[in-house]
Phi, psi and omega in degrees: 000305185296164174251133183233141174218144171226146183219138171225123180176211183246357177283167173294113190300317185297324179293314179300315182295318180295318177302314181296319180295320176299324178291337184248013185299335179295345180280348183161138186212036175278327179195168182206157178194163177227155172227124177234155180267121182263108179283317176218074189283143175263004180288134179303129177081002183256123182284158170297149178053047178235163179265122178259121180247132177223127183212157183216148168286151179097193189281169187298331179305321178295321176294315185296320185286338183256357181287123179284161177289126183250099180289143177058029177258016186286157169115317187206139178181170179225155179216164187205137168236132200250140160248115194289135168244290178263117180094137184293164175291120182198166178295320182292332178266000178287153175266161356287161173247152175240172180266197183292329186253007181059032180273336185224160170219146182221147167238139188223138169240125179139190178227126176265110190283334181255026184295330180299313180297316182294319181297318179300315179297318182291323175299320179296334176278352180108001181287143182245126181255147183248329187257176175263003193273158173284333186295327184299332182297331184296317184289326179290325176294317177300314177305317181298313180290326178294325178298334183275312189243352180050035176239113187300309181298312184290329177295320176293312182303311183292323177299316181296329179292342179272351188269140167248130179133204181243151178200146158230122184227153165233139185231135179246140181233133179294324185278351182231074192288359181244010187222139164240154179240135178236150179209158187219138170203096176086348175240143188293142173208129186228134176267134173249129186250117179249194177266113183056028174198151179217160188226158163224144181197165177284338187211139178300336178304332183297327183233016183296338177295336188253329182200149173246008179267122187229160175224093180296137181269147175261163177301141178079016180247150176236133179248129174259116194239120171238181186292333185241007182204144174231123176239131179246133179230166175268171174298338178267011173074022174270144180284134177256131174247126183214143179286148174292152173239161182242129177294134185272009179221165181243181186301326181301331183285345179250015171266164182285339177061034177091352179277149178291335180218153175297322184299315179294323174302312185288328174297318182280350177277352190298327174302322182282324182289326173298316177301318183292327177292324184276334192307127174078003187248348184260126174254082193299311186296329179276351185061035186220178186229143174250118179237091187300331180287355182253351192302323184296329183244027185307312185292316179297321180294313186287340178265009182301136177272334181208143175241134174247122176260134182221149180182187180226146174061231178302323181294327176292324174296317174298323177299324177298318174297321178301323177302309178305309184300308187292319181293321180292316190261331180256345181056036174255131180299137183232137169241144177246128184236139165292129180300328182291339177264329189308308190288336189264354184254020180048066184300140179270113182242136180256167185305318185263017175279156176228130176261129174246117183253127181250131176200133177294311184283332188077010183236001184305120188298312182298321180290322172304315180297321177296320177298317181298323178295315179295319179293328178297328180264016175061037179263139176297131181237131174246134178252139170240106182213176188257341192246112175297135179084003180286169181301318179290321176301326182274336187273335186276160179285329185204170183192168174233116174275135183274345176054041180274354181078170182305136176242109187267320177302134184297322175285117184288140179227289185291335178293324177301307184294324177291324176295319181290325176297319178294320176296327175296316177297320180294320179298320181289317180304312177285324182295326181295337176278348182251249188250001183284122181282165177300318181295318179294317177299319179297321180298315182293315182296319175298323177298321174298315180297333181279345186298316181307313178296327179286325176296319178299322178295326177292317180296327179293342180256017185297339177303325179295321179290326177298319179294321178296321180299322179296330179287325190251004185297335182277348181288151186251356180214140174227152173234131180247128182230137176203167181227156178055230183300336183261005168295313176300330176294322174300316178298317182293319179300315178296320179298316180300317181294319178296314186299315190249345178250348181066023176270135175293126180217144180230142174251139181218155163297136184304324183290341179279353181305319186285351182260036175143298187304333183299339179294339185272349190282128170206190186294346179261005182253102174289136176240122180261117177256137169260106190231084184264134194294329184279357178284133181297342179268006183308315180298325181293319179296321176298323175296319177299322176300315178302318179297322176293314182296326179295341179253018176069018176286154177268129186251124168249125184246132166268115191225165181280137178308137179089355178279103180271337182298318186290333180295339180278345183251324183271154176287323180220144178232133170247116182269142175234155181298153175288140175209179178297145181306318184292340181260354188299329180300331180292332177269315189292336181283339185296310179296333178288323173298316181293321181298314181294321180297310184289328174294316178301316179296318178302325184274358179076023181278158178277097190297315185283334184230068180297151186299144174069359183251161169217160190290309186248113185275091186259010173236156178277000000 
């Protein structure tokens, strides 16, 4: 969750760290801090060759505005932006932490499960703790080992071997003024290699301004980083040799580009991101699909007896759409599992099962754990994710990258539609081996190719959604209803509204309204229906609308262009272009994304950084 950066070079360390933290603030914004090595500090009370730590509760802006000028502090430092787990958001619980002698500083992302035991042992040895966090035990443990062997690397290595849980860490040492050490287990950590300077961070966005050359770290690895050298070793002290990779996007893709919020920018990018997901993969005349990342395991995948789709949050909603797609076109039984539940319920997996894991970041802790459980049972695993070189991309047997580009807004938008597009390709790919004809395949693929233009037409009418948001921004409860392919869209629409506007919202299958939710409906309850005319359940949905109206509920309908009947029943109608039933979620979700965005803006909410949330959930 948290964002971590470390820098070694000749630039002003505090400036580099603050820039990097600002790029990663979507990973957590409860508090932030930096630690820099002051060789000849002019700060009052600060000794030469000492570690200066400055941190603040709240967003990075508070840290930036209060940070004093540190002369001759250039060259080396670490920084952290926090999403709180252990201990409330406060200055005292903010990172980085130091030990008893101010010899070291550490920034940590993850959860140390045995921290209570370690803390008790260290207190008995005389260590004094200041915070409520699990993270602080790591630096005291490193200090304890260093007091014994005075070896920076081995002190870190031995300390890590005592930990149970997840971590991504960067460590600064007063006695080693040219080196930082980074390590990873279950939390992302990437080395960036520049010219006479090097970086480590949770996300390449932190240092993309300076370099696109990266070295993603694997679990159980430690990187010793100086300005002119990076060496990676294992916890067992073996040297790791790995080729450099190059980031496939540049700094402009993570800027707002003139939009007031990243979320609005990313909503408007969806015509392009859908194109990027489809590019080079559609064989239109053959009515088939080419997915190069699946070729090695092609036969095992196509012979699957059962497919399990897993993910969290928005990715789980995309997986639900995938269930409809694969079962309809490939006739393979599909189950959809919350990744957070999958690993803990001792899942029964058979030899010909396939697990498909969905994650935007490729670092979602619960999804990574689900993959590990499937691999433990020798099950074939396919990943659908957005980030090349991520933990999920490296852990799976095969994969489909959605190529949606960096998604900075905490509430996922373009990753959902790109995941559904990728699942549509996969359904055709599998279906053509079964009963899906060339003509049927061609029809679906042409429908996919037509989506970007149709999304643009929806975005061109966003002013209508903005006006609607002004009417309903003061309401405190919403109900979202859909059926078939658009039931998951109802769930996703409700999630978006909850995430960024803090309005209570629930998504249900429309037919389930009478089994409980109808009790909530009165004149103050807006009900959003996804009611598309080509859906075979359309007459049933019209009946559901009548039932809401009979109880004085306000109805907002997402409907097919040209449908005049629904305008006679609903209070408000947002029209979308007609498309194939199976592809309708990619269109019907767009106005719901816009509605949640404009309501949040009306309510004065922080759209890109909603309270209590972070972009990449890297802890369980």
